[in-house]
N, C-alpha and C positions, 0 to 999 in steps of 0.2 A: 452561608450569609453573609455575614460578617465582615471577610476576605473581597465575596461580589461587592460589599457597599463600597467598601474600601478604592477597593483598585476604580468603581465606575467617580466618584467622586472624587479620587483624584486625578481622573481623567476629560472628566469634564468640568475639571478650575484649572485645566490646564499648569496642574504640578502643584499650585497653589495652595490645595488639600496633600498633608501628607498623607501615604497610600498604606499606615498607621498611624495613625490619628484614634484616639482614644474609643474607649465603643466600650458602653452602660446599656445594663438593661436590667426589666426588674423577673427574678423568677419566678417561673407562675405560680401563684395562691393556691387560697383555699378554695375549691367552689363548691358542695354541696354538703348538709351537717351532718355526716358520716363517717368510716375506717376503712372503705374500699378503696381496694388499689386502682383498678383498671386505668392505670397507665400514666400517669400523672410523675411520679418517683422514675420514673422513668424520665419521662421529659425531663424534670430539674436537673436528675442528674446530667442524659444529655448535651442542655442546655452550656456546663461546664467543662465539657467533650471528655463523659469520663472521667473527670481527677476530684469532683463535691464542691470546686472552688477556686475566683479568675483571679488576678491571674493566673496564667500555666504554663510549664514551657508549649500548647497549644495555640492559647490563649491572649500573647500579647498585650498589654495594654488596655487592660481587659477589665471592666471593674463590675458586680452586680450589686443587688437585693434582696436577700432573701424577706420573704414575703409569706412561705409556708403558716405560720403562728400567727398572723391575720386577721384569722375567720371575720365575716361583714357577712349570714348568711341573707339577714333581711336587707342587702342594700339594696335599694332603686337602680341602680343604672345595671344590675344584673350581680349573683353572689358571688362573682371571679372579679369583680374590682369592687373593694371594697370601701364609700364614701373616706372614711377618714389616712390620707393622703400621706397626713404629716408623718406618719414611722415610715412611709415605703419612701417620700421624697425625705428625710433627715438620713438616715441607712442609705442611700442613693449617692448624696448631698457627701455623705465622708470619703464615700468608696473614692469618689471623684478628687475629692480634693491631695486623697493621700496617690493614685497614679494617674490619673490626666494633671494634676498638677502640683504631681513632685514631691508634696510632703512626707519627707519621712517620717515624722514627729506622730505623726495620726495610726492609729489604732482598728484597720475600717474594717474588718474581718471579724466571726461571731473562732469559738472555739472551735477542734479540728487535730481528730485525733491524727499522736504522730505516732505509737506503738501501741499494738496491744500483744496482751502478756495472758500464758493463762496459766495456773500454781493452782494444784489440787482441784476445788472441781470452783475455779473461783478467775473468772474472765474479768483483767484488768486494762481496764481504755488512760489511757493519758495523754491530756493532750496539749498543743502546742507545744511542744518538748517539754512540760513543766515548768518553764518560764512562761504561764499566765495564771492567772485564776481563775476559776470557771464561779457560778450561781447556780445550784441545781433547783431547779423549780416543783420537778416530779417526779417521783420514778419510775414513768412509764418513756413506751417508746424504742426501747428497744428488745432483738430479736435473733437470734442464731435458729441458725441448719444445719442439723448432725450427720453423720454421713458414717460409712467404715474406712474411707481412708479421706487425707485434709483436698483429695482432687475427688470429690463428689461433685454434680453438678445440680444443681435444687433449681429444680424446674417447676413447681407445684403449691401453691399458697401454701399445702399442706402443711409441706415440708418445715414451714418455718413455725417457730415456740417464742411466743411472747413470752419478757424475762423483766423481773421487775430487778431494779436499780438496790441493788442490799447495804449500800456502801461509798462512801463518795471520802473526798476532802477537796481542799484546793486547788487538785491541779485535776483530778484521775478518778473515775464512774470506777465500782465491781458487781457484778453479777454473780448469782451461780448459774453453774453452766451441766447440771447433773441433768435435766432437762434428757441431753446428751446422752444415750449409756445404755447398756445391753449390742448388738448388732449394729448403731447407731452411734459410735461414742464417740466420734471426735467430734467434736465443731471446727464446721468447714467452711461457717459464712456467717459472718453477720451483719447487722444494717441496723438503721438509723430514720425512727419517724418516713421510714418510707410507707406511708397513704396519702388518700389523697385532703384531706384537712385530717395532720396528724395530733392536733391540740389546741386547745380551745384561745383564748386571746391572749400573745405573752404570755403562755402554759407551759411552750412545753418543756422536755428538760432539762435543756442544757442552754448557759445561756455565759458572755462573759460577762466576768464583774464586775468587772472598770468603762466598759465601753455598754452595756446590756444586750449585744448585738448576741443572734441566735448561733447556735450551732449548726450549719444544714449538713442537710440528710445526704449518707454516705452510705457504699457499698462495699465494702472489707472482706477477699478470699484469706485462707489458713493457708497456711500451717501458722498458731501464733503461741509461740516463744516466749 
């Protein structure tokens, strides 16, 4: 869609509009007050072309506002359209300043995993290569899928196991992997905030300490070393 819109604006403006003009969007917000999956996380993931963040190698000059932590189930405009637009607008504007206007001094993204490693029965997730501090507001949101090999493909909801954060520091969170034991002893996949409405208002697990932005949902396949 972005490529199509860019091409049409470029053509209809007789090339006055760049065919790579900056494009911003709001990632899909919560809808119902429940923790069902129902495809919302897959859509959020697809909005980033499977990277979890923008801009990325497939979506250049694109920016977004994460909204999964801004539920407003009583909104008169429908639960998927929260009344409190200031939060969405400030996140989108911050990203626009960085991506569309080239202000390289702005940290416009929430924390994103840079390394996942397992030692013994502990999975540790490092954010932003350890260069930015995180703010942990809850111990929920993470899930592991176990398999007998790292190539196991998780196909059913029942294969995912909720695991709490057991420890964290300035740049990492850790969790116990002993839920993966017996024949399915390998942690094959990890995912975060993979729910239609993953948390209460601004109370997902991981945020940037300096900018207050939420870590977006992510999905990662092993091996984790």
